[in-house]
Every structure is written in C-alpha cells, then in structure tokens.
C-alpha positions in Angstrom: 29.8 -29.8 15.6 30.8 -26.2 14.9 28.8 -26.2 11.7 25.7 -27.2 13.6 26.2 -24.4 16.1 26.3 -21.9 13.4 23.7 -23.4 11.1 20.9 -23.7 13.7 20.8 -19.9 14.5 20.9 -19.0 10.8 18.0 -21.4 10.1 16.0 -19.9 13.0 16.6 -16.4 11.7 15.4 -17.4 8.2 12.3 -19.0 9.6 11.5 -15.8 11.6 12.0 -13.7 8.5 9.6 -16.0 6.5 7.0 -15.7 9.2 7.3 -11.9 9.2 6.8 -11.7 5.5 3.8 -14.0 5.6 2.2 -11.9 8.3 2.6 -8.7 6.2 0.7 -10.4 3.4 -2.1 -12.0 5.5 -4.7 -9.7 3.8 -3.1 -10.1 0.3 -1.5 -6.7 0.3 1.8 -5.1 1.2 1.9 -2.6 4.0 4.0 -0.1 2.1 3.8 0.7 -1.6 4.7 3.5 -4.0 2.5 5.3 -6.5 3.0 8.1 -9.0 0.1 10.5 -9.8 0.6 12.1 -13.2 -1.9 14.9 -12.3 -3.2 16.4 -9.1 -5.6 14.0 -7.4 -8.0 14.4 -4.5 -7.5 11.8 -1.8 -10.2 12.3 0.8 -10.3 16.0 1.6 -6.7 16.7 0.4 -5.7 17.7 -3.1 -2.3 16.1 -3.7 -0.1 17.5 -6.4 1.2 15.3 -9.2 4.3 13.3 -8.1 5.6 10.2 -6.3 4.1 9.1 -3.0 4.8 6.4 -0.4 1.5 4.8 0.5 1.2 3.0 3.9 -1.7 0.7 4.7 -2.4 0.8 8.5 -5.1 -0.2 10.9 -6.9 2.1 13.3 -8.9 -0.3 15.4 -11.0 -2.3 12.9 -10.7 0.3 10.1 -8.2 0.1 7.2 -6.5 3.4 6.5 -4.2 4.5 3.7 -1.6 7.3 4.4 -0.1 9.1 1.4 3.2 10.9 1.9 5.4 12.6 -0.7 8.3 10.3 -1.6 10.7 13.3 -1.8 10.7 16.6 -0.1 7.8 18.1 1.7 4.2 18.4 0.7 0.8 17.6 1.8 0.0 14.2 3.3 -3.4 12.6 2.9 -5.1 10.0 5.1 -8.2 8.1 4.0 -10.2 5.0 5.1 -10.4 2.1 2.6 -12.1 -1.2 2.1 -10.2 -4.2 0.8 -11.8 -6.1 -2.0 -10.3 -9.5 -3.0 -9.2 -9.9 -6.5 -9.5 -13.2 -8.4 -5.7 -13.4 -8.9 -2.6 -11.3 -8.2 -2.7 -7.9 -9.9 -0.5 -7.8 -12.9 0.1 -4.1 -12.7 -0.5 -1.1 -10.5 -3.7 0.8 -11.4 -5.2 4.1 -10.2 -8.9 4.5 -10.7 -10.5 7.9 -10.2 -13.6 9.9 -11.0 -13.8 13.6 -12.0 -15.8 15.9 -9.7 -17.7 19.1 -10.5 -14.6 21.1 -9.9 -12.8 19.0 -12.7 -10.5 17.4 -10.1 -9.5 13.8 -10.2 -10.9 12.0 -7.1 -9.2 8.7 -6.1 -11.7 5.8 -6.1 -9.5 2.7 -6.1 -5.9 1.6 -6.0 -4.5 -1.7 -7.1 -0.9 -2.5 -6.6 1.0 -5.0 -8.7 1.4 -8.4 -7.0 -1.4 -7.8 -4.4 -4.5 -10.0 -4.2 -6.8 -7.3 -3.0 -7.6 -3.8 -4.1 -8.2 -0.7 -2.0 -11.6 1.0 -2.5 -12.2 4.5 -1.1 
C-alpha cells in the first residue's frame, strides 16, 4: 500500500512533465536555443558582434518574435519578428542563412535549429 501512495504522485509528476514538453514543441520548435555567429551579423536593426547568443522564441499577440541575448557578459540584444516555415523533417543541423547588404554586413535571413521541424524566416 505504501508503494502505491508513493508511486501515484511520481507518475502524476512524470505525466505533467511530459505534457509541458509537448506544449513547448507544439509548433515544432524549442522556445530557447543557442547560436554562435562567427562574424558580426545584423539582426533587424541591430548589428550583433560575433559570439554566442541565447535565442528565445516568444509570442507578442499573434506575432512570433525572436530575442537574441549574449550568452556571456553584456552586449547588445536584438529583437525581430519571424515567420515559421514547416520543414519536411527534423533539421539535422543548426544553420544560419544570411545575405550581405550594401555596407558589406551579414543580414540574418533564416535560422534553423537542429531537431526542430520548422525554420525561422526573417
């Protein structure tokens, strides 16, 4: 009887944890990722220096928004609206797609994170 009293709460907690994980991936993406830029890159109106960033996918009303914050120390943050585009399968690797503008700056166009089933298009 004691085993049942202990086992039931543990199973309930595991079920809740599984539901929380499933909710995070409802759109086929993780809410928080990490990315490394090997060179400065323009994200929206902000030129981010090369380095490691924590990328958070959030919602503002009906709009998808990505927030880029330096992984270590201080530095500029960037915030940009994105569109999610479904992929045919889970991404095998993280990819950063950019264009080069007239000022010879890299401008972020798309982000794909390994394991996600959708890509972020800016």
